[in-house]
C-alpha positions, 0 to 999 in steps of 0.5 A, spaced: 408 741 156 411 748 157 406 754 155 409 761 154 405 766 157 400 766 162 395 771 159 388 769 157 390 764 152 396 762 156 392 760 162 386 757 159 391 753 155 395 751 160 390 749 165 386 745 160 392 741 157 393 739 165 386 737 165 387 732 159 393 729 163 399 732 161 404 735 166 404 743 164 409 749 166 406 756 165 412 760 164 412 768 164 417 774 165 412 777 169 414 775 176 408 778 180 403 774 176 407 768 177 407 770 184 400 771 184 398 764 181 403 760 186 399 763 192 393 761 189 391 768 186 387 769 179 390 774 174 383 774 170 376 772 171 373 766 167 368 762 169 370 755 170 377 756 170 379 757 177 376 750 178 380 746 173 386 750 175 385 748 183 384 740 180 390 740 176 394 743 182 392 738 187 394 732 182 401 735 181 400 737 173 400 744 173 406 749 176 408 756 174 415 759 173 419 765 171 425 760 169 424 759 161 430 755 160 428 749 165 421 749 163 423 749 155 429 744 155 425 738 158 419 739 154 416 734 149 412 740 146 412 748 147 406 752 146 407 759 145 401 764 147 404 771 146 400 776 145 400 780 138 396 786 138 395 791 133 400 796 131 399 803 128 399 800 121 394 795 123 399 789 122 400 784 128 405 787 132 410 780 133 415 783 137 414 780 143 412 773 140 419 774 136 423 776 143 420 769 146 422 765 140 429 768 141 429 767 148 427 759 148 431 757 141 437 755 145 433 751 150 429 747 145 430 740 145 432 736 139 426 732 138 421 738 141 415 741 138 414 748 138 406 750 137 404 757 136 398 758 138 398 766 138 394 769 132 399 771 127 399 773 119 400 767 114 407 766 113 409 767 120 410 760 122 415 759 116 419 764 118 420 761 125 422 755 122 427 758 117 430 762 123 430 755 127 434 752 122 439 757 122 440 757 129 439 750 131 444 744 130 443 740 123 441 734 127 435 738 131 429 735 129 425 740 132 418 741 128 414 747 128 406 747 128 400 752 128 394 751 132 390 757 133 385 758 139 378 759 138 376 761 145 370 765 147 371 769 153 366 767 158 366 760 155 373 759 154 374 752 158 369 749 154 371 752 148 378 748 149 375 742 151 369 741 147 371 745 141 367 746 134 373 744 131 381 744 131 386 746 126 393 743 126 397 747 121 404 743 120 409 742 114 408 734 114 404 728 117 408 727 122 407 733 126 400 733 124 400 726 128 404 729 134 398 734 135 393 729 134 396 725 140 396 731 145 389 732 144 387 725 143 382 725 149 378 731 145 373 729 140 372 734 135 373 735 127 380 736 126 383 739 120 390 738 118 393 743 113 399 747 112 402 752 116 399 758 112 392 755 111 392 754 119 394 762 120 389 764 115 383 760 118 384 764 125 383 771 122 378 769 117 374 766 122 374 772 126 373 777 120 367 773 118 364 774 125 365 781 125 362 782 118 356 778 121 355 783 127 356 789 122 351 787 117 346 786 123 347 793 125 347 796 118 340 792 118 338 795 124 339 802 122 335 801 116 329 798 121 330 804 125 329 808 119 323 804 117 320 803 124 320 796 124 323 791 128 330 788 127 329 782 131 324 779 126 328 781 120 334 777 124 330 771 126 328 771 118 335 771 116 338 767 121 333 761 120 336 760 113 341 754 115 346 757 110 346 763 114 345 761 121 342 765 127 349 767 131 352 774 131 346 777 128 343 781 134 344 788 133 347 792 138 353 797 140 358 793 136 363 788 137 370 789 141 375 785 145 382 783 144 380 779 137 375 781 132 378 788 132 385 786 132 384 780 127 380 784 122 386 789 121 391 784 121 387 781 115 386 787 111 394 789 112 396 782 110 391 783 104 394 790 103 401 787 103 399 783 097 396 789 093 389 787 095 383 791 097 379 788 102 373 793 101 368 788 105 372 788 111 373 796 111 366 797 111 365 792 117 370 796 121 367 803 119 360 800 121 362 798 127 366 805 128 359 808 127 355 805 132 357 810 138 354 816 133 348 812 132 347 811 140 349 819 140 343 821 135 338 816 139 340 819 146 340 826 143 333 825 140 330 825 147 334 830 150 333 836 145 339 835 141 344 836 147 347 831 152 350 837 156 349 837 163 345 830 163 347 824 168 348 818 164 348 811 168 352 805 164 351 798 165 357 794 163 364 796 162 366 789 159 366 788 152 361 782 153 358 778 159 362 773 163 369 776 162 373 782 166 376 784 159 375 791 157 379 791 151 376 795 145 369 795 149 364 799 146 362 801 153 368 805 154 367 808 147 360 810 149 363 813 156 368 817 152 362 820 147 358 822 153 364 825 156 365 829 150 358 831 149 358 834 156 354 829 160 356 826 167 357 819 167 356 813 173 358 806 171 357 799 174 359 792 172 359 786 176 366 784 175 370 790 172 371 794 179 377 797 177 380 801 171 386 804 173 388 808 167 381 811 166 378 816 170 371 813 171 366 814 176 365 806 178 359 805 183 359 798 187 351 797 186 347 797 180 341 801 183 346 806 187 349 807 180 342 810 177 341 815 182 339 821 179 340 819 172 337 821 166 338 815 162 341 808 164 344 805 158 345 798 158 352 796 154 354 789 156 348 784 156 350 781 163 344 776 166 343 781 172 340 786 167 334 782 165 331 782 172 332 789 174 327 792 179 324 797 174 320 800 179 325 801 184 330 804 178 325 809 176 324 812 183 331 813 183 332 816 176 331 823 175 328 822 168 325 815 165 329 813 159 332 806 158 337 805 152 338 798 151 344 798 147 344 790 146 337 789 145 337 784 150 330 786 153 324 783 151 320 789 148 313 786 150 316 785 157 318 792 157 312 795 154 308 793 160 314 796 165 313 802 161 306 802 162 307 800 170 312 805 172 312 811 166 319 809 163 321 810 156 325 804 153 329 805 147 333 800 143 337 799 136 333 797 130 326 796 134 321 801 135 321 805 142 316 803 147 313 809 151 307 809 157 301 813 155 302 818 161 306 824 160 314 823 161 317 827 166 324 829 164 329 832 168 
């Protein structure tokens, strides 16, 4: 197997395929990344990934190369995991994907299998098939398949090896069967469908999950207005088996490399077909407004202005158990506070460097809170559940905690507020204040 690209999806795919017993070469044009991997380094942080990489390397099943020609020409299957970011119009930018296709087409074996794992608009794989038919000999039996990934950062290895389902998009049963052989050790429902259906399933799945998050956040705003708890509302909704409880927790909104991009790509695809995706537009608009909801929450306790206040942001990754900050709500909140005249110190247990941004990063979460007027929890890392609240309050100038992920139990925080004189706020849940007067910096 050859895996084109050693980004997040590519590296997890390559390592996991080796775990299944296949011989895998991961190919990338980035010489520094290949050099890092060959020397035992890791370009991304993902729980469990390094362990299966080391095991596969010891068994001689996983290697890395910049030589696409050598790897592709002797492969039974080539997996393409090239990124497809959003363009300015919202459409998926397929330029890097097509560059890879152009580069490897002359090396594809006659009876090979080209598997597109990149997230692409419906119709893309058919265009790739048409291109190959024009460029390859008539005798070539190369087949194209779409096998979308559903990897959640923080649990990607498990998601690959123990998936909820696998999608096999292809034009004929023979190609479906070849995909089934590759993934034979994995026991999960396998959906065999056409190329366009497979392409649409990926974007539609992510858009639906983003919609659930925005719905929960919309309800949290209503709960705030009514003075009731969104937790009880979400629990009552989620216990309906037709709905389910996942992705119904209110908070700072969704981010990452998939939800925002795939939502925009689906809307752009629909617009091309002269359809208006009003529900998806509302989903995006609600998510975009989360930072202003947080701003108003903070302004309500600081007399309408954030100018001159010192804020501590806990968490920079868009979710826990990853170092990915793409479209992270934390960075949007950081920018909002900066524009409002606030001074910000940030801490994240994994994100220790943001070379393109001027962010004051602390190496210790308590050090980050020194002389702070408000600690804002934006990424729900487990270590933020077990803070020493007494120590934190001693370090802080003012007593405010804003839990922008609703990760902390309000009853527990009520006790901490009473004991240490804290003021605890969250989203869509009543604030918790001590019975003693608050000291505001």
